[in-house]
Structures are given as C-alpha cells and as structure tokens.
N, C-alpha and C positions, 0 to 999 in steps of 0.2 A: 432458364431463362425463356426459351423459345415457346415454352407451354404457357409461360405468363403474359409474354408481351406478344399478342396478336396481330397479324396483320404487316409484318415487318418485310421490306425489301431491302434493306441494306443494314450495314452494321451500326450506323448512326441512328437508325430506326430501334435497333436493340438497345441502345444506350439512352433513348429517351423514354422518359417515365412521366406522366402527368404534364407533359410538355417542357420538362427540363432535361438537357442534354447532359448525362452525367459523363466525366472523362475515361472511367475506366468501367469494364464490365463488372468489375468488383463493387464499384460505388453502385452500380445497379443492383446487384445482389443485396448490398445493404438496404437500399432504397425499396426494394420489393420483400424485403423480411427475410430472405432465403439465407441470410448471414447475420451473425450477432457479433459485435465488435467486443472488445475487452473490457469498455469504458463501465458498461453496468456491472460487471464482476469486481474490478478494482474500487468502484464506488461502495459495492457491498462490503467488500473486505475493511476498506476504511472505516466504514460505518460501524461494523461490528467491532472494530478495535477500539472505537471510542476515543477517548484522550491518551491512550497509549502510544500514538504514533510519535516517534522521534523525529526533529527536524535535522538537516545535513550536520550544522554545526555541532549539536549534542550528539549525534554518530560519531563525528570526528574526535570530540573530546574524549568519549568513550573509549574508542579506538587507541588513540594517542596514550590514555592512561592505562591501559591493558598493555600495551607494548613497553611501557615505561617501567611496569611492574615486573614484566619478564626480563627487561634489560638489568634491572636491579638485583633480581635474582643472582645474575652472571656476573654483578661488580661491574656493571656499565650503566649508561644512562642516555635519553636523548639528547642532553647537553653535549655528549661525545660527538655529536653529528650536528655541525652547526646551521645548515640550511632547514633541519627539522623543526616544525612547530613543537612547541611544549604544551602538555595538557594543563587545563584548569588546576591550580594547586588544591583547591578545596574538594575536586573529585577526586583527584589521584590519592589524596589521605584519607578518603572516603568511599573508595571505590565499590567494595562490596555492598554497602549500605545505599549507595547512590542507585544502582542495579535494581536493588530490592525495593527502594522506595519507587522507582519508575513501574514496577510491576505491580505495587501495590496501590498505585495511584488511579483510583477508580471512585465512582459515584455511589457510595454505601446505599443511598435512599433510593435510587433508579433501581437498584438490584433488589433490595427489599420488596419495592413494588412489584417488580417482575416475579419475584419469587411468589408473592401472594397471589398473583394472577395465574401463575401457571400450576401452582398447588391446588388451588381452587377447580382448576381444570382437569385433575387427576381423577380417574375411576376407580372402583375397587380393584379391577383386574390388574 
C-alpha cells in the first residue's frame, strides 16, 4: 500500500483513497485493486450452475427424505422422533427420480446453441 499511496504522513492518510477514508487497511487494498473479494467467484459459480441451484427448503426436504429412507431400512422413521420435521411425501416416494430430475433440469436449446458456437470454433488440430 505504501508504494501505491504517496505522500502519507499518518495511518489515516494511508487509509484515504480518492478522498474516501476506509475503515481498515484491508478495505484500502480492495479499493486499490490489490485484493479480490470472493463475490465475483461466487457469482461465476452461480452463473455457471444456471437453474440447478436449490433453495434452502428444497435442500432440507431432500436431506430429510434421505434420512427417512435410511431410517426405514433400519425399521424406524422420522415419525419416531416427534420434534423432527417430515419430508415432502411426494419427494419421499420419488427420491431417486427427484434428484435425477433436478440434475437433468437444464435449458436444452441454450446448450444446443452453445454447442454450435463452440463446435464452429474448433480447428483441424
């Protein structure tokens, strides 16, 4: 930071960038572009995942259904543990198909267009 912020005489001067006093030196590094935060990486991951991201309620239902299936193989159920919530009945009966359908839930037309674009850019090598 000292090589980027010239003429500083105090810690406050070092934390001041373009007239803005930043609360921490880390914030100064972000403002100067010396550090990257994880937001752009998280946004990229979410963008690439497309519509396959599950909300918290869906993840909870899937987890409860898996737990229920494990308990049933051992002769028990989540009903045996009263404070525990129960999974969605339709999801429970269709657990494998639901997970498969979540994975197969993608935009086929967009993939066809992407394939055409990428295939056209291939070279003979």
